[in-house]
C-alpha positions as CSV (number, residue, x, y, z in Angstrom):
1,M,107.8,-6.2,9.3
2,T,105.8,-9.4,10.1
3,D,103.4,-10.7,7.5
4,I,99.9,-11.2,8.9
5,L,96.9,-13.4,8.0
6,I,93.6,-12.1,9.5
7,K,91.3,-15.2,9.5
8,G,87.6,-15.8,9.9
9,G,86.4,-12.3,10.0
10,T,83.5,-10.4,8.3
11,V,85.0,-8.0,5.8
12,V,83.3,-4.6,5.5
13,D,85.6,-3.2,2.7
14,G,84.8,0.5,3.0
15,T,83.2,0.9,-0.4
16,G,79.6,0.6,1.0
17,A,79.3,-2.9,-0.5
18,P,77.7,-5.7,1.5
19,A,79.8,-7.4,4.1
20,Y,81.1,-10.8,3.4
21,A,83.1,-13.6,5.1
22,A,86.8,-13.6,4.1
23,D,90.4,-13.8,5.3
24,V,92.8,-10.9,4.7
25,R,96.5,-11.4,4.0
26,V,98.9,-8.6,4.7
27,K,102.4,-8.8,3.2
28,D,105.2,-6.1,3.4
29,G,102.7,-3.5,4.6
30,F,100.2,-4.0,1.8
31,I,97.0,-6.1,1.4
32,A,98.0,-9.1,-0.6
33,E,94.9,-11.2,-0.8
34,I,91.2,-11.2,0.4
35,A,89.3,-14.4,0.0
36,P,87.7,-17.1,2.1
37,G,89.8,-20.0,3.4
38,L,93.3,-18.6,2.7
39,A,95.9,-21.1,3.7
40,D,98.6,-20.1,6.2
41,A,102.0,-19.2,4.7
42,A,105.4,-19.9,6.2
43,G,106.5,-17.4,8.8
44,E,103.1,-15.6,8.7
45,R,101.4,-14.5,11.9
46,V,97.8,-15.6,12.1
47,V,95.2,-13.3,13.8
48,D,91.9,-14.9,14.8
49,A,89.1,-12.6,13.7
50,K,86.2,-15.0,14.4
51,D,82.9,-13.0,15.1
52,C,84.8,-9.8,14.3
53,I,84.5,-7.0,11.7
54,V,87.5,-6.4,9.5
55,S,87.4,-2.9,8.0
56,P,89.7,-0.3,6.6
57,G,91.4,1.8,9.2
58,F,89.4,4.9,10.0
59,I,90.2,8.4,8.7
60,E,89.9,11.4,11.0
61,P,89.2,14.3,8.5
62,H,89.4,17.2,10.8
63,T,92.0,17.3,13.6
64,H,94.4,19.8,15.1
65,M,97.2,17.5,15.9
66,D,99.7,19.9,14.2
67,A,101.5,20.7,17.4
68,V,100.3,17.9,19.7
69,M,101.8,15.1,17.6
70,W,105.4,16.4,18.3
71,W,105.0,15.6,22.1
72,Q,102.3,13.0,21.9
73,P,103.3,10.7,19.1
74,D,100.9,7.9,20.0
75,L,98.0,10.4,19.3
76,D,96.1,8.8,22.1
77,P,93.3,7.6,22.1
78,L,93.2,7.2,18.3
79,P,94.9,3.8,17.9
80,G,92.4,2.2,20.3
81,Y,89.6,3.5,18.0
82,G,91.0,2.0,14.8
83,V,92.3,5.3,13.3
84,S,95.0,4.9,10.7
85,T,95.1,8.4,9.1
86,V,94.5,11.9,10.5
87,V,94.2,15.2,8.6
88,I,95.9,18.2,10.1
89,G,96.0,21.9,9.2
90,N,92.3,22.6,9.2
91,C,90.5,26.0,9.6
92,G,93.5,28.0,8.4
93,F,95.6,27.1,11.5
94,T,98.9,25.5,10.5
95,A,102.5,25.5,11.6
96,A,103.7,26.4,8.1
97,P,104.6,28.4,6.2
98,V,106.1,30.7,8.7
99,H,107.8,34.1,8.7
100,A,111.5,34.4,9.5
101,D,110.8,37.0,12.2
102,P,110.3,35.2,15.6
103,E,107.8,37.8,16.7
104,I,105.5,37.0,13.7
105,R,106.1,33.2,14.3
106,M,105.0,33.8,17.8
107,E,101.8,35.5,16.5
108,M,101.0,32.4,14.5
109,V,101.5,30.2,17.6
110,K,99.3,32.5,19.7
111,I,96.5,32.3,17.1
112,F,96.7,28.5,16.9
113,S,97.0,28.1,20.7
114,F,94.0,30.5,21.4
115,F,91.5,29.0,19.0
116,E,92.5,25.4,19.3
117,E,93.5,25.6,23.0
118,V,96.8,23.8,22.5
119,A,99.5,24.4,25.0
120,E,101.6,27.4,23.8
121,K,104.9,26.7,25.7
122,P,105.6,23.2,24.3
123,F,104.3,24.4,20.9
124,L,107.2,26.9,20.9
125,D,109.8,24.8,22.7
126,I,109.4,21.2,21.3
127,L,108.8,21.9,17.6
128,P,112.2,22.4,15.9
129,W,111.1,25.4,13.7
130,D,113.6,24.5,11.1
131,W,111.4,25.5,8.2
132,S,110.0,28.5,6.5
133,T,108.0,26.9,3.7
134,W,105.5,24.1,3.9
135,S,107.8,21.8,1.9
136,E,110.5,22.3,4.5
137,Y,107.9,21.7,7.2
138,R,106.9,18.3,5.6
139,A,110.6,17.3,5.3
140,S,111.1,18.1,9.0
141,M,108.0,16.1,10.0
142,Q,109.1,13.1,8.0
143,A,112.5,13.2,9.6
144,K,111.8,14.1,13.2
145,C,108.1,13.4,14.0
146,K,107.3,9.7,14.1
147,V,103.6,9.1,14.9
148,S,101.1,6.2,15.2
149,T,99.0,7.2,12.2
150,N,99.4,8.5,8.7
151,I,99.4,12.3,8.5
152,A,97.9,14.4,5.7
153,G,97.7,18.2,5.9
154,Y,96.7,21.5,4.5
155,A,98.7,24.7,4.2
156,G,96.7,27.3,6.2
157,H,95.6,30.6,4.7
158,I,96.3,32.4,8.0
159,A,99.8,31.1,8.1
160,I,100.4,32.0,4.4
161,R,99.2,35.6,5.1
162,L,101.3,36.1,8.1
163,A,104.4,34.6,6.3
164,V,104.0,37.1,3.5
165,M,102.5,40.2,5.2
166,G,103.7,40.0,8.8
167,M,101.5,41.8,11.3
168,D,99.8,43.7,8.5
169,A,98.0,40.5,7.8
170,W,95.5,41.5,10.5
171,D,94.6,44.8,9.1
172,R,94.5,45.2,5.3
173,A,94.1,43.7,1.9
174,A,97.2,42.3,0.3
175,T,99.0,44.1,-2.6
176,P,99.4,42.4,-6.0
177,D,103.0,41.5,-5.2
178,E,102.0,40.1,-1.8
179,I,99.4,38.0,-3.5
180,R,102.0,36.6,-5.9
181,K,104.1,35.6,-3.0
182,M,101.2,33.9,-1.3
183,C,100.5,31.9,-4.4
184,A,104.1,30.8,-4.6
185,L,103.9,29.5,-1.0
186,L,100.7,27.7,-1.8
187,E,102.3,26.2,-4.9
188,D,105.2,25.0,-2.9
189,A,102.9,23.3,-0.4
190,I,100.8,21.5,-2.9
191,D,103.8,20.4,-4.9
192,A,105.2,19.0,-1.7
193,G,102.1,16.9,-1.0
194,A,99.7,19.3,0.9
195,L,96.0,18.5,0.4
196,G,95.5,22.2,-0.6
197,M,94.7,25.3,1.4
198,S,92.5,25.6,4.5
199,S,90.9,28.9,5.5
200,N,88.7,30.5,8.1
201,L,85.7,32.7,7.7
202,M,84.5,32.6,11.3
203,D,86.8,33.4,14.1
204,H,87.7,36.5,16.1
205,D,90.6,36.4,18.5
206,S,91.0,37.3,22.2
207,K,91.0,41.0,21.3
208,D,87.9,40.6,19.0
209,R,90.0,41.0,15.9
210,P,88.9,39.0,12.8
211,V,91.5,36.4,11.9
212,P,93.7,37.4,9.0
213,S,91.9,35.3,6.4
214,L,88.7,37.3,7.1
215,V,90.5,40.4,5.9
216,A,91.4,38.8,2.5
217,D,89.6,40.4,-0.5
218,D,88.3,38.7,-3.6
219,A,91.5,39.4,-5.6
220,E,93.5,37.4,-3.1
221,W,90.9,34.6,-2.9
222,T,90.7,34.4,-6.7
223,A,94.5,34.1,-7.0
224,L,94.8,31.4,-4.4
225,I,91.8,29.4,-5.7
226,G,93.5,29.7,-9.1
227,V,96.5,27.9,-7.7
228,L,94.2,25.1,-6.5
229,A,92.6,24.9,-10.0
230,S,96.0,24.7,-11.6
231,R,96.7,21.6,-9.5
232,P,93.8,19.2,-10.0
233,G,93.2,17.0,-6.9
234,S,94.0,19.7,-4.4
235,Q,91.2,21.3,-2.5
236,L,90.0,24.2,-0.3
237,Q,88.9,23.5,3.3
238,V,87.1,26.4,5.0
239,I,85.2,26.9,8.2
240,L,82.1,29.0,7.8
241,D,80.5,31.3,10.5
242,T,77.7,29.1,11.8
243,F,78.4,29.8,15.4
244,F,78.9,33.5,16.0
245,K,77.6,36.1,13.5
246,L,75.9,33.4,11.5
247,K,77.1,34.7,8.1
248,A,77.5,31.2,6.6
249,P,74.9,31.6,3.8
250,E,76.5,34.6,2.3
251,Q,79.9,33.0,2.6
252,M,78.7,29.9,0.8
253,E,77.4,32.1,-2.1
254,R,80.7,34.0,-2.2
255,L,82.7,30.8,-2.4
256,G,80.4,29.6,-5.2
257,N,81.0,32.7,-7.2
258,L,84.8,32.5,-6.6
259,C,85.0,28.8,-7.7
260,R,82.4,28.7,-10.4
261,G,83.8,27.0,-13.6
262,L,87.2,26.1,-12.0
263,G,86.5,22.5,-10.9
264,V,88.0,23.1,-7.4
265,R,86.9,20.9,-4.6
266,V,85.7,22.8,-1.5
267,Q,85.0,21.3,1.9
268,M,82.8,23.7,3.9
269,A,82.8,23.0,7.6
270,G,79.5,23.8,9.2
271,A,77.4,24.1,6.0
272,A,75.1,21.4,7.2
273,G,73.6,23.6,10.0
274,L,72.7,20.6,12.2
275,L,72.3,22.5,15.5
276,H,68.9,23.9,16.5
277,F,70.2,27.3,17.2
278,Q,71.3,27.5,13.5
279,D,67.7,27.0,12.4
280,S,67.5,30.7,11.3
281,I,70.2,30.1,8.6
282,R,69.8,26.3,8.1
283,D,67.2,26.3,5.4
284,R,69.1,28.9,3.4
285,M,72.3,26.9,3.7
286,W,70.6,23.7,2.5
287,E,69.0,25.6,-0.3
288,I,72.4,27.0,-1.4
289,S,74.0,23.6,-1.1
290,E,71.3,22.0,-3.3
291,Q,71.7,24.8,-5.9
292,Q,75.5,24.3,-5.9
293,R,75.1,20.5,-6.2
294,Q,72.7,20.9,-9.2
295,E,75.1,23.3,-10.8
296,G,77.9,20.7,-10.5
297,L,80.1,22.5,-8.1
298,D,82.4,20.1,-6.3
299,F,81.4,21.4,-2.8
300,W,81.3,19.0,0.2
301,P,79.6,20.1,3.5
302,S,81.4,18.7,6.4
303,F,79.9,18.1,9.8
304,A,80.1,16.5,13.2
305,H,77.7,13.6,13.9
306,V,77.4,14.5,17.6
307,P,76.8,18.0,19.0
308,P,79.8,19.8,20.6
309,T,80.1,18.8,24.3
310,T,82.7,20.9,26.0
311,A,83.8,22.0,29.4
312,L,84.4,25.7,30.3
313,N,87.3,26.6,32.5
314,F,88.8,29.8,33.9
315,F,92.4,29.4,32.9
316,S,92.7,28.4,29.3
317,S,89.3,28.4,27.7
318,S,88.3,30.5,24.6
319,S,84.6,29.9,25.4
320,F,84.0,33.4,26.8
321,A,85.7,35.3,24.0
322,Q,84.0,33.2,21.3
323,A,80.7,34.0,23.0
324,N,81.5,37.7,22.5
325,E,81.8,37.9,26.3
326,Y,85.2,39.6,26.6
327,V,84.7,40.9,30.1
328,W,84.6,37.3,31.6
329,H,87.5,36.5,29.2
330,E,89.6,38.8,31.4
331,I,89.4,36.1,34.1
332,V,90.8,33.6,31.7
333,Q,93.6,36.0,30.7
334,A,94.6,37.0,34.2
335,P,97.9,35.3,34.7
336,T,97.7,34.3,38.4
337,T,95.1,32.9,40.7
338,E,95.4,36.0,42.9
339,E,94.6,38.3,39.9
340,K,91.7,36.2,38.9
341,I,90.2,36.3,42.5
342,A,90.8,40.1,42.7
343,L,88.8,40.6,39.4
344,L,86.0,38.3,40.6
345,Q,85.7,40.3,43.8
346,D,85.9,43.7,42.0
347,E,82.5,45.5,41.8
348,N,83.6,47.4,38.7
349,F,84.4,44.1,37.0
350,R,81.0,42.6,38.1
351,A,79.1,45.6,36.7
352,R,80.8,45.4,33.4
353,A,80.4,41.6,33.3
354,R,76.6,41.9,33.9
355,D,76.3,44.5,31.1
356,S,78.3,42.4,28.7
357,W,76.5,39.2,29.6
358,D,73.1,40.8,28.9
359,N,73.9,43.1,26.0
360,K,76.9,41.7,24.1
361,A,77.1,37.9,24.4
362,F,75.8,36.1,21.3
363,R,72.3,34.8,22.0
364,Q,73.2,31.3,21.0
365,S,76.3,31.1,23.1
366,L,76.7,29.2,26.4
367,V,76.8,32.5,28.4
368,A,73.4,33.5,27.2
369,N,72.0,30.1,28.1
370,P,72.8,29.6,31.8
371,H,70.4,26.6,31.9
372,M,73.1,24.8,29.8
373,M,76.0,25.5,32.2
374,L,76.3,22.7,34.7
375,L,78.2,23.1,37.9
376,M,79.7,19.7,38.2
377,D,83.5,19.9,38.9
378,S,84.7,21.8,42.0
379,E,88.3,22.4,42.9
380,T,87.5,22.8,46.6
381,G,84.4,20.7,47.0
382,A,82.5,23.7,48.3
383,G,79.5,23.4,45.9
384,P,76.7,23.5,45.3
385,L,77.1,20.9,42.5
386,G,74.8,19.1,40.2
387,L,72.7,22.0,39.2
388,S,72.7,24.6,36.4
389,L,73.9,28.1,36.7
390,K,70.3,29.2,35.9
391,D,69.1,27.2,38.9
392,L,71.8,28.7,41.1
393,A,71.0,32.2,40.0
394,E,67.3,31.7,40.8
395,Q,68.0,30.1,44.1
396,T,70.3,32.9,45.2
397,G,68.3,35.8,43.6
398,K,71.5,36.9,41.8
399,H,72.3,37.8,38.2
400,P,73.8,34.7,36.5
401,S,77.2,36.5,36.1
402,D,77.3,37.3,39.8
403,A,76.2,33.8,40.7
404,L,79.0,32.4,38.6
405,A,81.6,34.8,40.1
406,D,80.6,33.8,43.7
407,W,80.6,30.1,42.8
408,V,84.1,30.3,41.3
409,L,85.3,32.2,44.4
410,A,83.9,29.4,46.6
411,N,85.0,26.5,44.4
412,G,88.3,27.7,43.1
413,V,89.5,29.0,39.7
414,G,90.5,25.5,38.8
415,S,86.9,24.4,38.8
416,I,85.2,23.4,35.5
417,V,81.7,24.1,34.2
418,N,80.2,21.5,32.0
419,R,78.0,22.2,29.1
420,V,74.7,20.6,28.0
421,P,75.1,19.7,24.4
422,H,73.2,21.8,21.9
423,A,70.1,20.1,20.5
424,M,70.8,18.6,17.1
425,H,68.9,17.4,14.0
426,F,69.9,13.8,14.1
427,D,67.5,12.9,11.2
428,K,69.3,15.3,8.9
429,T,72.6,13.9,10.2
430,V,71.7,10.5,8.8
431,D,70.6,12.1,5.5
432,L,73.9,13.9,5.2
433,I,76.0,10.8,6.0
434,R,74.2,9.0,3.1
435,M,74.8,11.8,0.6
436,S,77.6,11.3,-1.8
437,Q,79.4,14.7,-1.4
438,T,79.7,15.2,2.4
439,V,82.4,14.7,5.0
440,A,81.3,13.3,8.3
441,N,83.2,12.7,11.5
442,I,84.5,16.3,12.1
443,S,85.8,15.9,15.6
444,D,88.6,18.5,16.3
445,A,90.7,15.7,17.8
446,G,93.9,17.1,19.3
447,A,92.4,20.5,20.1
448,H,90.6,21.9,23.2
449,G,92.2,19.3,25.4
450,Q,90.8,20.7,28.6
451,M,87.3,21.1,27.1
452,L,86.7,17.9,25.2
453,C,88.2,14.8,23.6
454,G,87.2,14.5,19.9
455,G,89.3,11.4,19.5
456,G,87.1,8.3,19.8
457,E,83.9,10.0,18.6
458,N,84.3,8.2,15.3
459,I,83.1,5.0,16.9
460,L,79.7,6.6,17.6
461,L,79.0,6.3,13.9
462,I,78.8,2.6,14.6
463,T,77.7,2.3,18.2
464,R,75.0,5.0,17.9
465,F,73.8,5.1,14.3
466,F,74.2,1.5,13.4
467,R,73.0,0.0,16.7
468,D,69.9,2.3,16.5
469,K,69.4,1.0,12.9
470,E,69.6,4.5,11.4
471,L,72.6,3.4,9.3
472,T,73.7,0.0,8.0
473,L,77.1,-1.1,9.2
474,E,78.4,-0.7,5.7
475,E,77.2,2.9,5.6
476,A,78.7,3.7,9.0
477,I,82.1,2.3,8.0
478,H,82.0,3.8,4.4
479,A,81.5,7.3,5.9
480,Q,84.8,7.2,7.7
481,T,86.9,5.1,5.3
482,G,86.3,4.9,1.6
483,K,84.2,8.0,1.3
484,Q,86.9,10.0,3.2
485,A,89.7,8.6,0.9
486,E,87.7,9.6,-2.2
487,H,87.2,13.1,-0.8
488,F,90.9,13.6,-0.1
489,N,92.1,11.8,-3.2
490,F,94.0,9.1,-1.4
491,S,94.7,6.4,-4.0
492,D,96.0,3.5,-1.9
493,R,94.0,3.4,1.3
494,G,90.5,3.8,2.7
495,V,89.2,0.5,1.3
496,L,90.2,-3.2,1.7
497,K,91.6,-4.1,-1.7
498,P,94.7,-6.1,-2.8
499,G,97.5,-3.7,-3.6
500,Y,96.3,-1.1,-1.1
501,R,98.1,-0.1,2.1
502,A,97.3,-2.4,5.0
503,D,95.5,0.2,7.2
504,I,93.0,-2.1,8.9
505,A,90.8,-2.2,12.0
506,V,89.5,-5.5,13.6
507,F,86.8,-5.2,16.2
508,H,83.9,-7.0,17.8
509,L,80.6,-5.1,17.7
510,D,79.7,-6.1,21.3
511,E,82.9,-4.8,22.7
512,I,83.3,-1.3,21.3
513,E,82.0,2.0,22.9
514,A,83.0,5.6,22.9
515,R,84.3,5.6,26.5
516,P,83.7,8.4,29.0
517,L,86.2,11.3,29.3
518,R,89.0,11.1,31.9
519,R,91.9,13.3,32.8
520,V,95.6,12.4,32.1
521,F,98.5,14.5,33.1
522,D,100.9,14.2,30.2
523,V,101.0,17.6,28.5
524,P,104.4,19.3,29.0
525,D,103.8,22.6,30.8
526,G,107.1,24.2,29.8
527,K,108.3,24.2,33.4
528,G,109.6,20.7,33.6
529,G,106.3,19.2,34.7
530,F,102.9,18.2,33.1
531,T,99.4,19.5,32.9
532,W,96.3,17.6,32.0
533,R,94.1,16.9,29.1
534,F,90.9,14.9,28.5
535,T,91.2,11.5,26.9
536,R,89.1,8.3,27.0
537,D,89.9,4.6,27.3
538,A,90.1,2.5,24.1
539,A,86.9,1.4,22.3
540,P,88.7,-1.1,22.1
541,M,89.8,-2.5,18.8
542,R,91.0,-6.1,18.7
543,L,93.7,-4.9,16.3
544,T,94.7,-1.7,14.5
545,L,97.2,-1.9,11.6
546,V,98.9,1.1,10.1
547,N,100.9,0.3,7.0
548,G,100.8,-3.3,8.1
549,V,102.2,-2.6,11.6
550,P,100.0,-3.2,14.7
551,T,99.5,0.0,16.6
552,F,96.9,-1.3,19.0
553,E,96.5,-4.9,20.2
554,N,95.7,-6.9,23.3
555,G,93.9,-3.9,24.7
556,A,96.8,-1.4,24.5
557,F,98.9,0.8,22.3
558,T,101.8,-1.2,21.0
559,G,104.4,1.6,21.0
560,E,104.9,1.3,17.3
561,L,105.0,4.6,15.2
562,P,104.6,3.5,11.6
563,G,102.7,6.6,10.3
564,E,103.8,8.1,7.0
565,F,103.0,11.3,5.3
566,V,100.0,11.0,2.9
567,G,99.3,13.3,0.0
568,P,96.6,13.4,-2.6
569,A,97.2,10.9,-5.4
570,I,96.5,13.2,-8.3
571,Q,99.3,15.5,-7.1
572,K,101.8,12.9,-8.1
573,I,100.4,13.0,-11.7
574,A,100.6,16.8,-11.7
575,V,104.2,16.7,-10.5
576,A,105.2,14.2,-13.0
577,A,103.8,16.3,-15.8
578,A,105.5,19.5,-14.6
């Protein structure tokens, strides 16, 4: 490992404190000194940071790299955006613990692959599956999965339920004995360095079944939260229903009742209610959040700082099913192009699709808002392109479902429909970023690879909010560094401080942007070839260091994979006392 001196930069240390001019010395993977005018040391490499910002490496708090990192260890495009740590295992979707029965393991993979739209075949074939518990999973990752960033992760509630209950996890409450076994699996995970447990109170699968965590009763929740309470520093991450049946307010109150008096930290994804279609529940969510803050509950709303911008396709997308439009989802599920075409031509399918479109699809969903569906990407070039589905339906005098079916038949089932982003309360976004108990930069990086690319959206906290003078540079960097480290209880990273890990980003404000999406064909298809995903070009950083090792420099990924497993610091104290 080469020692490095970063000279002449402006240090924004991640604490929110004012920027200042200083050099930063890195030695043996740690920050050794921060001061102006540091003298060069023998054998030290000097990096010129004149006119550049020197900040902590950025933390991605909500990713789904759990499977992807095994076949894409560079975690592209994250190194080019200064990312040094990613958090996996969110929303209850994790690769561990896992049941010994291959059929039940397959069920877990199907759940993960459907909701996060991660390729199923490499998930099954490339991961070694040499674990049953989360602690064994961590050991396997450390030995066999070298990546470009540090990794921190949760144990998923859905995985825990399936590991204990098998297929019954879908259908019923757990018995007292099953709950004890779940608690033992969660204890194993936290004692091995897991952040805590993630859960899911929102999703229904491709058959409209509520995910197993939605079936859990209060007895199960109370016991699992009790495990978290017994291990201070661990936490619960949960995604609320702010997209589909809009039950988030009652879920927030339930979590408050379950956690009251226990001191458990809870990260609630979606509790901010920043999208306009959530206005019907937003005021209530904010009212509950304020009550919980005043009561002293350690509850942190988490949120994206940009609205979801996704593409809809007809071969892997969950968009129809998650819009409660299960008739059109039959097109996605049809295994061959010929079967998809036959359905699209079938009058019975079309009649059922019109009925479902009008009477079953959620009103806030893409399907119910054809003016937000942009016909931009044709497989055949037949067109028309550059207009919305609403415009096409009006021009042709057809029902939107029929207009879409005809358009797909003409343009090919490999065509993609882009989505206009939902309108968003950006003023409230700024308020939330500034609040002490919130988690920003929820991006879903690693998931939905043929719909979006969450990686790189972190830089918008600087290029959009700082450049528009809504945030100071110190606030924009604090939101994705020191504040994240505080939330996750990381003790040795997230700020620039002597003795801390040398996770560092160096960049020039005039050079960085969140670059446009582009396709790359590098996802194993399980047949000896590759399919595509969206990525974006680097911001770029001038330099990204992870544990003192450059992962991005001179405009490119360096090929280095210095990432380590990261756990909450307080867990080490709990283990030592045990």
